[in-house]
C-alpha positions, -999 to 999 in steps of 0.1 A, spaced: -54 29 247 -52 -6 263 -59 -38 244 -81 -59 267 -97 -85 243 -90 -107 214 -115 -86 191 -99 -55 203 -64 -67 193 -79 -79 159 -95 -44 154 -61 -28 162 -43 -51 138 -67 -42 111 -59 -6 115 -22 -12 114 -28 -31 82 -47 -3 67 -18 21 77 9 -2 63 -12 -5 30 -17 33 30 19 41 34 28 18 7 3 35 -18 17 69 -7 52 60 -17 42 42 -51 21 74 -60 51 97 -55 74 74 -73 52 72 -102 53 111 -104 92 111 -107 105 123 -143 120 95 -163 141 111 -191 162 142 -199 135 151 -224 113 164 -193 137 193 -186 162 178 -164 201 171 -169 216 137 -171 231 142 -136 196 150 -122 181 122 -140 207 97 -123 199 112 -90 160 106 -95 167 71 -105 184 66 -74 156 81 -53 132 60 -72 151 29 -62 153 38 -26 116 46 -22 107 15 -41 127 -4 -15 108 14 13 76 5 -4 87 -32 -6 93 -31 31 59 -18 37 46 -49 19 68 -70 43 51 -53 71 16 -58 59 25 -94 54 36 -97 89 5 -80 102 -14 -103 82 4 -133 95 -1 -121 131 -38 -116 125 -43 -151 113 -21 -166 139 -46 -154 166 -77 -165 148 -86 -136 124 -86 -132 87 -65 -111 64 -75 -75 62 -63 -60 29 -93 -35 24 -85 2 29 -107 33 26 -104 57 -1 -80 87 -3 -78 111 12 -85 94 48 -113 111 67 -109 129 99 -110 104 128 -102 74 108 -66 77 121 -53 100 148 -52 136 138 -13 138 132 -19 111 104 -27 129 72 -32 102 47 -34 117 13 -19 110 -23 7 136 -34 33 139 -60 70 138 -54 83 174 -40 100 186 -9 68 192 9 58 154 2 93 143 15 88 164 46 53 147 50 70 111 46 98 121 71 71 133 95 50 101 92 83 79 96 97 98 124 112 81 154 94 88 189 123 108 203 126 132 174 107 165 170 98 169 133 78 194 116 50 182 93 54 191 55 37 222 43 2 217 32 -3 185 51 -17 201 83 -48 181 97 -79 197 86 -90 196 123 -76 186 157 -93 159 178 -87 132 202 -98 94 197 -111 84 233 -107 48 242 -126 40 272 -114 9 292 -137 -22 301 -159 -21 271 -169 -49 249 -168 -29 218 -135 -18 207 -123 18 206 -96 31 183 -73 52 206 -46 78 201 -9 72 192 14 99 179 37 77 158 35 42 140 61 30 166 35 38 193 9 20 177 28 -11 175 40 -7 213 2 -10 221 -2 -40 199 30 -55 217 15 -47 253 -17 -63 241 -2 -96 230 18 -98 263 -14 -91 282 -36 -115 264 -10 -141 265 -14 -140 302 -52 -136 305 -61 -161 277 -31 -184 277 -5 -181 250 -18 -214 232 -53 -202 232 -43 -168 219 -24 -182 189 -49 -207 178 -50 -197 139 -37 -222 113 -1 -216 101 -11 -228 65 -26 -196 61 4 -176 65 34 -167 40 69 -169 46 104 -181 32 108 -201 11 72 -196 -2 76 -157 -3 110 -142 1 107 -109 18 135 -98 43 122 -103 79 90 -121 69 84 -151 95 56 -174 104 41 -165 138 29 -191 162 35 -178 197 44 -148 216 81 -150 209 75 -150 171 48 -124 174 71 -98 193 98 -106 169 76 -97 139 67 -64 157 103 -55 163 111 -63 127 84 -37 115 95 -9 142 133 -11 137 132 -17 99 109 11 91 82 34 106 88 50 138 120 31 144 133 36 179 169 39 164 173 60 134 201 41 116 187 29 80 153 34 90 126 48 66 131 82 84 167 83 77 162 71 41 137 100 34 159 123 52 188 114 31 166 119 -3 156 153 8 191 164 14 200 152 -21 172 171 -35 179 202 -18 216 200 -29 205 197 -66 183 227 -62 210 246 -49 229 241 -81 196 246 -101 168 266 -86 146 257 -113 152 220 -108 118 200 -105 123 162 -100 85 154 -102 58 159 -127 29 182 -116 7 154 -104 -29 156 -89 -33 159 -51 -57 129 -41 -71 121 -77 -105 106 -76 -124 84 -103 -159 97 -96 -172 133 -93 -169 139 -56 -197 153 -35 -173 175 -16 -146 185 -40 -122 201 -16 -89 184 -14 -93 163 -43 -91 163 -80 -116 145 -102 -99 128 -131 -122 134 -162 -98 137 -190 -111 114 -218 -81 92 -220 -69 94 -184 -103 82 -172 -99 49 -192 -64 43 -177 -74 51 -141 -105 26 -144 -81 -1 -158 -53 6 -132 -78 5 -102 -95 -27 -116 -60 -44 -118 -52 -32 -83 -84 -44 -70 -79 -78 -87 -43 -80 -72 -56 -76 -38 -85 -101 -45 -61 -127 -54 -41 -121 -23 -71 -123 -1 -80 -156 -18 -45 -168 -9 -52 -164 29 -88 -176 26 -83 -215 26 -63 -238 49 -39 -264 34 -41 -253 -4 -18 -273 -24 17 -257 -31 10 -254 -67 -24 -236 -60 -6 -211 -36 20 -207 -61 -4 -197 -88 -23 -172 -67 10 -157 -52 27 -154 -86 -4 -139 -103 -8 -113 -76 28 -103 -79 27 -103 -118 -2 -80 -116 17 -55 -95 40 -47 -125 9 -37 -145 -3 -14 -117 33 3 -118 31 6 -158 -3 22 -156 5 45 -128 35 59 -146 15 65 -178 -13 83 -157 13 105 -143 20 118 -177 -17 123 -189 -37 155 -181 -60 151 -151 -89 174 -163 -98 204 -184 -108 221 -153 -74 221 -138 -49 228 -167 -11 219 -160 -20 192 -135 -13 156 -143 -35 125 -135 -25 97 -111 -37 61 -99 -64 67 -69 -59 30 -56 -97 24 -53 -110 -8 -46 -144 -26 -54 -169 -26 -25 -176 -63 -24 -142 -73 -8 -149 -105 8 -133 -137 -1 -148 -156 -30 -165 -188 -25 -140 -215 -31 -161 -234 -55 -162 -202 -78 -127 -191 -74 -112 -202 -109 -145 -190 -127 -147 -156 -111 -110 -149 -112 -107 -159 -148 -138 -141 -159 -123 -109 -145 -90 -112 -161 -107 -116 -193 -125 -84 -187 -91 -66 -180 -77 -81 -213 -108 -68 -232 -103 -33 -217 -65 -33 -225 -69 -43 -260 -97 -17 -267 -74 9 -255 -47 -4 -280 -72 -8 -309 -89 25 -306 -51 42 -306 -55 52 -270 -18 40 -263 3 70 -257 34 75 -274 53 69 -244 35 37 -234 62 12 -241 59 -4 -208 22 -13 -214 33 -38 -240 41 -62 -213 10 -59 -192 -11 -79 -219 10 -110 -219 12 -108 -181 -25 -110 -176 -27 -136 -203 -1 -157 -184 -20 -153 -151 -53 -162 -167 -38 -194 -183 -20 -204 -151 -56 -202 -133 -74 -222 -159 -51 -252 -156 -50 -252 -118 -77 -265 -93 -73 -237 -67 -97 -252 -41 -81 -288 -40 -67 -293 -5 -35 -311 4 
């Protein structure tokens, strides 16, 4: 695949955004399935190890967030708009190259093998995890010289970014560097506004290539293995195996659903329909909070020269809602998925609403506040009807968080420019 036009570069960056976003969801789903107390049939030493793995995987997910932010900054730097949408799980054949099996799965050795495979360096031969083989083998052809973009082949995430890097180099020559980087800097996020390690403003070829280098060396498909995501997941797997040698019955994760879905699927193979009466309510609320969190981030990228106060309210609102998503994901992993699949627990499916374009600026406050009130009503209904499980202490903080986000929006004119 060779990137020859700005549109092709924007489309390839959109694919990179979705891949980063998907990887973050995979890791968060696995973390949510980890056991949290010795009451779940593990020893204190095993629990302490699990707590370490949770912290390390959350750190990896945090870096995926940085990578998504860098790709978004690069997209806006060349005149595009933020791409935070992603298709549902599992990813359909052809959406990514055949080696990329993008499915939600609970924490276990096979899932760790899958993560190691996805994050492998280009120079390493790594076996894919058991039960993560592609449904079919195919090649995504990318003919040259066409006006419409074609998503081509790459074997690792690092190779995808190499293609993007080559495209930036080429278009900087053919279009001119100044013409290529024509986007508004005020749409981007970087320190001190958002303190994520490696996050920078992108305004020219040098800063763009620096961002790509950060993504590749910090995480996926790192050209060197030291401290990469590949190395971190490999280290976690070795730790799990050592504990299993001591206790062959050790299971660090709950029996979570593989690819949970909200609605009854037309083709049920490879998914589990969540239809337990209580899990349905939490899944609906969790996905609604997730969708709104993405919506608020999308609004943050939708207006040039917002006031610092308006950007702060949107940014802090989105990050506050992330904690609610985590709390509900943890609850779902302890609830039964469906009477049809006994012994399997539910999980967050990370669904988004179909209307995923930015809200008109004149309606921002009204529509966001309206949605937050709907979330509050749903949460209070769960509580009032005795639907809070006994282990739902973490949910107590979700209601005041939503109230705080709503109240901040109500007293801030989001559409007012500097």
